RODO-2510 file (C-alpha; in nm, 4 decimals, decimal comma):
residues 447
     n   res          X          Y          Z
     1     m    -0,3471     2,5630     1,7764
     2     q    -0,6118     2,3564     1,9535
     3     f    -0,8909     2,1352     1,8197
     4     s    -1,1473     2,3867     1,9617
     5     d    -1,0108     2,6381     1,7071
     6     f    -1,1748     2,4346     1,4244
     7     s    -1,5273     2,4932     1,5589
     8     l    -1,6034     2,1267     1,5883
     9     d    -1,9057     1,9840     1,7598
    10     k    -1,8790     1,9579     2,1419
    11     r    -1,9301     1,5777     2,1196
    12     l    -1,6196     1,5429     1,9018
    13     l    -1,4110     1,7646     2,1394
    14     t    -1,5270     1,5465     2,4357
    15     s    -1,4299     1,2268     2,2449
    16     l    -1,0875     1,3717     2,1750
    17     e    -1,0464     1,4559     2,5364
    18     h    -1,1355     1,1011     2,6367
    19     m    -0,8857     0,9716     2,3849
    20     g    -0,6118     1,1845     2,5470
    21     i    -0,5588     1,3949     2,2248
    22     e    -0,5062     1,7622     2,2978
    23     t    -0,3038     1,9277     2,0203
    24     p    -0,3385     1,8613     1,6415
    25     t    -0,0381     1,7386     1,4497
    26     e     0,0916     1,9340     1,1450
    27     i    -0,1111     1,7244     0,8915
    28     q    -0,4269     1,7679     1,1029
    29     a    -0,3831     2,1390     1,1377
    30     q    -0,3507     2,1829     0,7579
    31     s    -0,5922     1,9177     0,6407
    32     i    -0,8932     1,9654     0,8750
    33     p    -0,9755     2,3252     0,7639
    34     v    -0,9775     2,2056     0,4003
    35     g    -1,2025     1,9146     0,4868
    36     l    -1,4385     2,1260     0,6759
    37     s    -1,4608     2,3868     0,3917
    38     g    -1,6031     2,1343     0,1643
    39     r    -1,3121     2,1455    -0,0904
    40     d    -1,1445     1,8339    -0,2349
    41     l    -0,8028     1,7520    -0,0812
    42     m    -0,4894     1,5683    -0,1923
    43     a    -0,2529     1,5297     0,0994
    44     s     0,0584     1,3393     0,1897
    45     s     0,2703     1,3114     0,5067
    46     k     0,5084     1,0653     0,6645
    47     t     0,3690     0,7579     0,8405
    48     g     0,2701     0,8028     1,2053
    49     s     0,1739     1,1691     1,1502
    50     g    -0,2037     1,1420     1,2610
    51     k    -0,3615     1,1158     0,9108
    52     t    -0,6576     0,9161     1,0473
    53     l    -0,7960     1,2039     1,2456
    54     a    -0,7229     1,4477     0,9729
    55     f    -1,0041     1,2847     0,7687
    56     l    -1,2251     1,1425     1,0402
    57     l    -1,2970     1,4738     1,2195
    58     p    -1,4056     1,6620     0,9039
    59     a    -1,6240     1,3548     0,8140
    60     m    -1,7905     1,3507     1,1572
    61     q    -1,8460     1,7315     1,1593
    62     r    -2,0004     1,7203     0,8095
    63     v    -2,2527     1,4404     0,9034
    64     i    -2,3367     1,6140     1,2349
    65     a    -2,3780     1,9587     1,0972
    66     t    -2,5468     1,9128     0,7554
    67     k    -2,8597     1,7363     0,6312
    68     a    -2,8169     1,4045     0,4399
    69     l    -2,8593     1,4004     0,0685
    70     s    -3,0212     1,0497     0,0959
    71     k    -3,1865     0,8701     0,3834
    72     r    -3,0692     0,5245     0,2730
    73     d    -2,7315     0,5741     0,1097
    74     p    -2,4028     0,5901     0,3202
    75     r    -2,2957     0,9479     0,3785
    76     v    -1,9230     0,8778     0,4159
    77     l    -1,7238     0,5997     0,2518
    78     i    -1,3676     0,5430     0,3689
    79     l    -1,1421     0,3121     0,1448
    80     l    -0,8207     0,1539     0,2647
    81     p    -0,5775    -0,0902     0,1019
    82     t    -0,5567    -0,3633     0,3745
    83     r    -0,7910    -0,5344     0,6268
    84     e    -0,5643    -0,4466     0,9178
    85     l    -0,5494    -0,0737     0,8316
    86     a    -0,9339    -0,0705     0,7730
    87     t    -0,9964    -0,2339     1,1122
    88     q    -0,7797     0,0196     1,2893
    89     v    -0,9550     0,3139     1,1204
    90     y    -1,2911     0,1614     1,2096
    91     s    -1,1883     0,1237     1,5672
    92     q    -1,0964     0,5006     1,5946
    93     l    -1,4219     0,5883     1,4072
    94     r    -1,6275     0,3985     1,6575
    95     l    -1,4856     0,5986     1,9401
    96     l    -1,5992     0,9203     1,7690
    97     v    -1,9525     0,7954     1,6878
    98     a    -1,9984     0,6333     2,0304
    99     n    -2,1916     0,9351     2,1812
   100     t    -2,3926     1,0066     1,8687
   101     q    -2,6871     0,8543     1,6900
   102     y    -2,4804     0,7669     1,3739
   103     k    -2,3935     0,4094     1,2709
   104     a    -2,0765     0,2793     1,1218
   105     m    -1,9786    -0,0489     0,9763
   106     k    -1,6792    -0,2094     0,8004
   107     i    -1,6794    -0,4164     0,4773
   108     l    -1,3677    -0,6419     0,4379
   109     g    -1,2658    -0,9200     0,2094
   110     g    -1,2430    -1,2564     0,3851
   111     e    -1,5533    -1,2000     0,5949
   112     n    -1,9061    -1,3387     0,5410
   113     f    -2,0518    -1,1727     0,2245
   114     n    -2,4108    -1,2269     0,3100
   115     d    -2,3691    -1,1004     0,6655
   116     q    -2,2205    -0,7822     0,5104
   117     a    -2,5197    -0,7494     0,2832
   118     k    -2,7543    -0,7675     0,5751
   119     a    -2,5653    -0,5037     0,7592
   120     l    -2,5680    -0,2702     0,4578
   121     a    -2,9403    -0,3107     0,4429
   122     k    -2,9557    -0,1242     0,7766
   123     d    -2,8420     0,1915     0,6156
   124     p    -2,5156     0,2787     0,7963
   125     h    -2,4036     0,6421     0,7839
   126     f    -2,0286     0,5532     0,7647
   127     v    -1,8746     0,2631     0,5757
   128     v    -1,5069     0,1629     0,6118
   129     a    -1,4025    -0,0773     0,3455
   130     t    -1,1498    -0,2333     0,1315
   131     p    -1,2053    -0,1437    -0,2393
   132     g    -1,2378    -0,4974    -0,3744
   133     r    -1,5040    -0,6201    -0,1487
   134     l    -1,6968    -0,2884    -0,1624
   135     a    -1,6931    -0,3096    -0,5502
   136     d    -1,8384    -0,6678    -0,5221
   137     h    -2,1359    -0,5350    -0,3057
   138     l    -2,1971    -0,2554    -0,5602
   139     k    -2,2219    -0,5119    -0,8378
   140     q    -2,4804    -0,6992    -0,6349
   141     n    -2,6780    -0,3765    -0,5633
   142     h    -2,6412    -0,4193    -0,1938
   143     l    -2,5718    -0,0540    -0,1604
   144     y    -2,5952     0,2545    -0,3744
   145     l    -2,3698     0,5625    -0,3584
   146     n    -2,5921     0,8203    -0,5283
   147     g    -2,6285     1,0111    -0,2043
   148     l    -2,2684     0,9694    -0,0926
   149     e    -2,1397     1,2994     0,0516
   150     l    -1,7770     1,2301     0,1260
   151     l    -1,5321     0,9729    -0,0290
   152     i    -1,2088     0,9227     0,1546
   153     l    -0,9151     0,7319     0,0175
   154     d    -0,6398     0,6520     0,2670
   155     e    -0,2989     0,5121     0,1544
   156     a    -0,4130     0,5704    -0,2026
   157     d    -0,0652     0,4838    -0,3447
   158     r    -0,0782     0,1383    -0,1755
   159     m    -0,4323     0,0727    -0,3117
   160     l    -0,2922     0,1427    -0,6705
   161     d     0,0175    -0,0766    -0,6040
   162     l    -0,2217    -0,3601    -0,5008
   163     g    -0,4063    -0,3204    -0,8357
   164     f    -0,7308    -0,1665    -0,7129
   165     a    -0,7466     0,1071    -0,9879
   166     e    -1,0475    -0,0502    -1,1601
   167     q    -1,2382    -0,0828    -0,8442
   168     l    -1,1643     0,2848    -0,7465
   169     k    -1,2975     0,3901    -1,0821
   170     a    -1,6115     0,1899    -1,0426
   171     i    -1,6766     0,3297    -0,6991
   172     n    -1,6167     0,6828    -0,8247
   173     s    -1,8615     0,6233    -1,1121
   174     a    -2,1344     0,5047    -0,8693
   175     a    -2,1025     0,8198    -0,6636
   176     d    -2,0275     1,0724    -0,9438
   177     h    -2,2336     1,3818    -0,8607
   178     k    -2,1423     1,7447    -0,8089
   179     r    -2,2078     1,7629    -0,4368
   180     r    -1,9652     1,4875    -0,3414
   181     q    -1,6429     1,5870    -0,1670
   182     t    -1,3268     1,3667    -0,1973
   183     l    -1,0297     1,3464     0,0397
   184     m    -0,7159     1,1539    -0,0859
   185     f    -0,4278     1,0747     0,1418
   186     s    -0,1107     0,9188     0,0220
   187     a     0,2384     0,8586     0,1482
   188     t     0,3685     1,0341    -0,1546
   189     l     0,2377     1,2583    -0,4263
   190     d     0,5314     1,1711    -0,6585
   191     h     0,3468     0,8738    -0,8118
   192     g     0,2354     0,8656    -1,1703
   193     e    -0,0732     0,6587    -1,1049
   194     i    -0,1718     0,8767    -0,8131
   195     n    -0,1823     1,1843    -1,0334
   196     d    -0,3788     1,0008    -1,2944
   197     i    -0,6403     0,8725    -1,0543
   198     a    -0,6574     1,2048    -0,8761
   199     a    -0,7360     1,3803    -1,1976
   200     e    -1,0305     1,1500    -1,2402
   201     l    -1,1644     1,1470    -0,8874
   202     l    -1,0904     1,5045    -0,7456
   203     k    -1,2240     1,8456    -0,8621
   204     d    -0,9724     2,1281    -0,8246
   205     p    -0,8206     1,9900    -0,5013
   206     e    -0,6098     2,1697    -0,2349
   207     h    -0,2690     2,0166    -0,1914
   208     v    -0,1078     1,9555     0,1467
   209     a     0,2364     1,7919     0,1688
   210     i     0,4024     1,7557     0,4995
   211     g     0,7720     1,6487     0,4401
   212     a     0,9002     1,4568     0,1432
   213     s     0,8302     1,0899     0,0920
   214     h     1,2027     1,0119     0,1376
   215     v     1,2370     1,1867     0,4691
   216     e     1,2687     0,9512     0,7639
   217     n     1,1278     0,9914     1,1182
   218     q     1,4040     1,1482     1,3334
   219     d     1,2810     0,9748     1,6408
   220     i     1,3984     0,6378     1,4836
   221     s     1,7581     0,5345     1,5082
   222     q     1,8707     0,3126     1,2152
   223     k     2,1420     0,0473     1,1973
   224     v     2,2567    -0,1968     0,9215
   225     y     2,4385    -0,5244     0,9723
   226     l     2,5847    -0,7270     0,6877
   227     c     2,5366    -1,0948     0,6797
   228     d     2,7147    -1,3769     0,4929
   229     h     2,4232    -1,6177     0,4549
   230     l     2,0967    -1,7277     0,6189
   231     d     2,2552    -1,8990     0,9238
   232     h     2,4675    -1,5974     0,9844
   233     k     2,1583    -1,3680     0,9674
   234     e     1,9722    -1,5779     1,2166
   235     q     2,2683    -1,5700     1,4544
   236     l     2,2783    -1,1934     1,4321
   237     l     1,8978    -1,1738     1,4902
   238     l     1,9203    -1,3800     1,8133
   239     a     2,2269    -1,1737     1,9318
   240     l     2,0390    -0,8479     1,8652
   241     l     1,7385    -0,9602     2,0587
   242     k     1,9488    -1,0462     2,3570
   243     q     2,1332    -0,7152     2,3532
   244     d     1,8549    -0,4841     2,4816
   245     q     1,5227    -0,5444     2,6691
   246     q     1,2702    -0,4210     2,4183
   247     k     0,8954    -0,3598     2,4730
   248     q     0,7710    -0,5261     2,1589
   249     v     0,9461    -0,6183     1,8342
   250     i     0,8232    -0,6485     1,4763
   251     i     1,0357    -0,8562     1,2356
   252     f     0,9722    -0,8256     0,8573
   253     t     1,0372    -1,1127     0,6192
   254     a     0,9902    -1,1661     0,2514
   255     t     0,7595    -1,4498     0,2394
   256     r     0,4968    -1,6451     0,4413
   257     s     0,7190    -1,9480     0,4700
   258     d     1,0078    -1,7309     0,6141
   259     t     0,7545    -1,5891     0,8576
   260     d     0,6369    -1,9294     0,9875
   261     r     0,9884    -2,0674     0,9978
   262     l     1,1468    -1,7721     1,1840
   263     a     0,8517    -1,7480     1,4346
   264     t     0,8912    -2,1244     1,5196
   265     k     1,2704    -2,0765     1,5689
   266     l     1,2165    -1,7761     1,8013
   267     a     0,9568    -1,9616     2,0001
   268     e     1,2132    -2,2429     2,0531
   269     q     1,4458    -1,9830     2,1951
   270     g     1,1789    -1,8930     2,4606
   271     y     1,0282    -1,5769     2,2991
   272     s     0,6545    -1,5210     2,2951
   273     t     0,6036    -1,4985     1,9223
   274     a     0,3194    -1,4633     1,6785
   275     s     0,3371    -1,4794     1,2889
   276     l     0,1171    -1,2922     1,0455
   277     s     0,0811    -1,3048     0,6584
   278     g    -0,1779    -1,2166     0,4061
   279     e    -0,2653    -1,5835     0,3370
   280     l    -0,4352    -1,6195     0,6780
   281     k    -0,8113    -1,5890     0,7146
   282     q    -0,9318    -1,2612     0,8268
   283     a    -1,0572    -1,3843     1,1673
   284     a    -0,7132    -1,5261     1,2455
   285     r    -0,5417    -1,2066     1,1338
   286     n    -0,7680    -0,9969     1,3552
   287     q    -0,7056    -1,2310     1,6558
   288     i    -0,3231    -1,2166     1,6060
   289     m    -0,3127    -0,8308     1,5809
   290     d    -0,5532    -0,7883     1,8756
   291     q    -0,3283    -1,0145     2,0955
   292     f    -0,0208    -0,8368     1,9863
   293     s    -0,1537    -0,4938     2,0454
   294     r    -0,2580    -0,6020     2,3971
   295     g     0,1021    -0,7148     2,4676
   296     q     0,0316    -1,0834     2,4816
   297     q     0,3307    -1,1492     2,2511
   298     q     0,6736    -0,9890     2,2559
   299     i     0,7587    -1,0476     1,8933
   300     l     0,5500    -1,0327     1,5774
   301     v     0,7079    -1,1847     1,2609
   302     t     0,5141    -1,0671     0,9607
   303     t     0,5354    -0,9809     0,5846
   304     d     0,4547    -0,6277     0,4518
   305     v     0,0863    -0,6891     0,5372
   306     a     0,1542    -0,5100     0,8705
   307     s     0,3862    -0,2356     0,7269
   308     r     0,1321     0,0383     0,6914
   309     g    -0,0931     0,2360     0,9152
   310     l    -0,1003     0,0086     1,2274
   311     d    -0,0707     0,2191     1,5360
   312     l     0,1187    -0,0025     1,7916
   313     l     0,2559     0,2268     2,0551
   314     n     0,4571    -0,0388     2,2469
   315     v     0,6694    -0,1366     1,9504
   316     s     1,0219    -0,0128     2,0307
   317     l     1,2228    -0,2159     1,7693
   318     v     1,1679    -0,3040     1,3954
   319     i     1,4007    -0,5540     1,2277
   320     n     1,4142    -0,5994     0,8512
   321     f     1,5265    -0,9640     0,8334
   322     d     1,4796    -0,9352     0,4570
   323     m     1,4971    -0,5960     0,2830
   324     p     1,1754    -0,4780     0,1119
   325     k     1,1548    -0,4973    -0,2679
   326     l     1,0152    -0,1461    -0,2868
   327     a     1,2303     0,1264    -0,1301
   328     e     0,9166     0,3292    -0,0115
   329     e     0,8161     0,0234     0,1868
   330     y     1,1219     0,0673     0,4094
   331     i     0,9844     0,3905     0,5421
   332     h     0,6492     0,2306     0,6230
   333     r     0,8063    -0,0717     0,7952
   334     i     1,0415     0,1279     1,0195
   335     g     0,7378     0,3649     1,0919
   336     r     0,5858     0,0989     1,3077
   337     t     0,8022     0,2268     1,5843
   338     g     0,8823     0,5838     1,6988
   339     r     0,5171     0,6877     1,6893
   340     a     0,3481     0,9815     1,8558
   341     g     0,6876     1,1291     1,9545
   342     a     0,8226     0,8163     2,1145
   343     k     1,1766     0,6948     2,0337
   344     g     1,2398     0,3720     1,8429
   345     d     1,5098     0,1573     1,6807
   346     a     1,5153     0,0076     1,3276
   347     i     1,7676    -0,2599     1,2326
   348     s     1,8278    -0,4036     0,8764
   349     l     2,0039    -0,7374     0,8090
   350     v     2,1650    -0,7236     0,4630
   351     g     2,2966    -1,0277     0,2916
   352     p     2,4023    -1,0876    -0,0729
   353     k     2,0364    -1,1445    -0,1822
   354     d     1,9301    -0,8149    -0,0074
   355     w     2,2069    -0,6023    -0,1525
   356     d     2,0253    -0,4600    -0,4557
   357     n     1,7269    -0,3767    -0,2562
   358     f     1,9432    -0,2140     0,0120
   359     k     2,1151     0,0043    -0,2447
   360     q     1,7677     0,1174    -0,3711
   361     v     1,6699     0,2155    -0,0140
   362     q     1,9902     0,4286     0,0128
   363     l     1,9183     0,6012    -0,3194
   364     f     1,5556     0,6715    -0,2136
   365     l     1,6590     0,8103     0,1196
   366     r     1,9598     0,9918    -0,0346
   367     k     2,1907     0,8693     0,2395
   368     n     2,4602     0,6147     0,2960
   369     f     2,4184     0,3972     0,6143
   370     e     2,7119     0,3294     0,8336
   371     l     2,7548    -0,0437     0,8871
   372     s     2,7478    -0,1882     1,2421
   373     e     2,9073    -0,5145     1,3658
   374     i     2,8711    -0,7462     1,6648
   375     e     3,1897    -0,8884     1,8183
   376     g     3,2268    -1,2605     1,7278
   377     l     2,9790    -1,2295     1,4357
   378     k     3,1697    -1,0038     1,1909
   379     p     3,0818    -1,0673     0,8286
   380     k     3,3063    -1,1588     0,5443
   381     f     3,0567    -1,0130     0,3031
   382     s     3,1243    -0,6455     0,2293
   383     g     2,8858    -0,5783    -0,0550
   384     l     2,8510    -0,6560    -0,4257
   385     k     3,0390    -0,4532    -0,6851
   386     p     2,8180    -0,3216    -0,9611
   387     k     2,8756    -0,4853    -1,2996
   388     v     2,9877    -0,2044    -1,5206
   389     k     3,1055    -0,2781    -1,8756
   390     t     3,4142    -0,0864    -1,9855
   391     p     3,4061     0,1077    -2,3122
   392     k     3,6582    -0,1240    -2,4699
   393     q     3,4592    -0,4316    -2,3802
   394     s     3,1407    -0,2840    -2,5167
   395     k     3,3032    -0,1674    -2,8365
   396     a     3,4735    -0,5042    -2,8886
   397     k     3,1468    -0,6872    -2,8309
   398     n     2,9614    -0,4631    -3,0716
   399     t     3,2404    -0,4976    -3,3452
   400     k     3,2277    -0,8770    -3,3051
   401     a     2,8447    -0,8912    -3,3378
   402     e     2,8505    -0,6693    -3,6511
   403     t     3,1211    -0,8893    -3,7997
   404     n     2,9207    -1,2057    -3,7440
   405     k     2,6088    -1,0445    -3,8814
   406     a     2,7867    -0,9361    -4,2057
   407     k     2,9354    -1,2907    -4,2512
   408     a     2,5900    -1,4470    -4,2110
   409     k     2,4477    -1,2082    -4,4575
   410     s     2,7171    -1,2691    -4,7198
   411     s     2,6930    -1,6517    -4,6937
   412     a     2,3117    -1,6616    -4,7090
   413     k     2,1663    -1,7961    -5,0284
   414     p     1,9817    -1,5425    -5,2520
   415     k     1,6107    -1,6023    -5,2409
   416     a     1,4478    -1,7209    -5,5661
   417     n     1,1887    -1,4889    -5,7101
   418     r     0,8553    -1,6787    -5,6996
   419     d     0,5307    -1,5845    -5,8572
   420     k     0,2889    -1,5797    -5,5570
   421     r    -0,0155    -1,4993    -5,7574
   422     f    -0,3127    -1,7715    -5,7643
   423     i    -0,3687    -1,8030    -6,1298
   424     t    -0,4290    -2,1756    -6,1790
   425     g    -0,5874    -2,4368    -5,9603
   426     v    -0,3406    -2,6513    -5,7528
   427     d    -0,4568    -2,9886    -5,6256
   428     v    -0,3915    -3,0606    -5,2613
   429     g    -0,4903    -3,4177    -5,1758
   430     d    -0,8477    -3,4579    -5,2946
   431     a    -0,9490    -3,0928    -5,2631
   432     p    -0,8745    -2,8664    -5,5598
   433     m    -0,7904    -2,5054    -5,4621
   434     l    -0,9150    -2,2751    -5,7270
   435     r    -0,8852    -1,9029    -5,7546
   436     k    -1,1996    -1,7386    -5,6301
   437     p    -1,3458    -1,4986    -5,8787
   438     k    -1,3840    -1,1367    -5,7703
   439     s    -1,7413    -1,0407    -5,6802
   440     k    -1,8939    -0,7652    -5,8794
   441     l    -1,9862    -0,4590    -5,6785
   442     q    -2,3483    -0,3459    -5,7459
   443     d    -2,4425     0,0223    -5,7416
   444     t    -2,6766     0,0982    -5,4663
   445     p    -2,9069     0,4065    -5,4559
   446     e    -2,8088     0,6749    -5,1962
   447     e    -3,0165     0,6990    -4,8905
***
């Protein structure tokens, strides 16, 4: 199948040719026809599968081929969970609108609110936004969605995990009319909140699922190294970085402080390193990602803020310095490499504090990892044994608790029967407390 088979506008086909994209991926081949038909869509696929074009191409074709419902309201609204992902989608959208008369803008938290309000007053056709900031502009009446034709939610599961359910409902309510089409993309459809929000936002949607949420990218080789403690983990990290000449490396940590500390340590070892976390201002985050995508740094040390959607083709190695708390996040982290058919490597460093999260990842992926070692840095740690109570221990504990409870009950003094009715006045200090007489109910005529 070719993109020309979808009967897309010639300008879109020209843009795809300039981008070097020739053949649609599986998610694109199944999602684009549904998007073009005008039906609602609920789709899932693994990371790096080309979801962005799966919704951008139907959105562009709709705007080009049909008359607007409103001259002032945005025609297409694309919501994404993070600023980085929104920036990347906006960049790809700009390539598609470059040779058309249509305008696109992005609305992100952390950027100047008044400047965004002025840009919205210019009536853009496409708006790419994070849900929190867009909901703020809706409250201030800086835009209206009565004429919205297409609502797109990308990484919907992540938006719900970040607590944006109320904002999504408010946006849906502002654009609630029969002629609106909704496309929802998620890493998984096996998510309770996803099904709840989909029932509220979508009307009789088509379902497209490419692969299960627990299926890994086969182009990524995965290794696990056990670590005794933090110093041992850092020694392993340095040894692994020296083993192979990698193009670019992303190292995931648990906290911002870990990110800054590790980036400083690697810089002292002579590596060109940048650090990224959610606490940075948006301008700083944009600059860091732009420099890294251009290859100005070899290593990016980051929290999960960079685990989803970012298309960095030169990343050949991902290292989990700390295991993610959510098993699904592991798939998104390692998905920063092995993109667009390229090969990649993923390495996880697992210490005692990581063990429970590591076991959750194994359960999620339905596999047991083989453990690797580096000569001279072999670990003493071999895993934590699960704490399982034997039946005898549990029975003895329950019997002892029941015995103590019975003793306490038998030794307790019987409670005296007290008359709790307020019959006579009782003086408390200088204020006599008297029983209040019952008010007489008066009969009222029926209305």
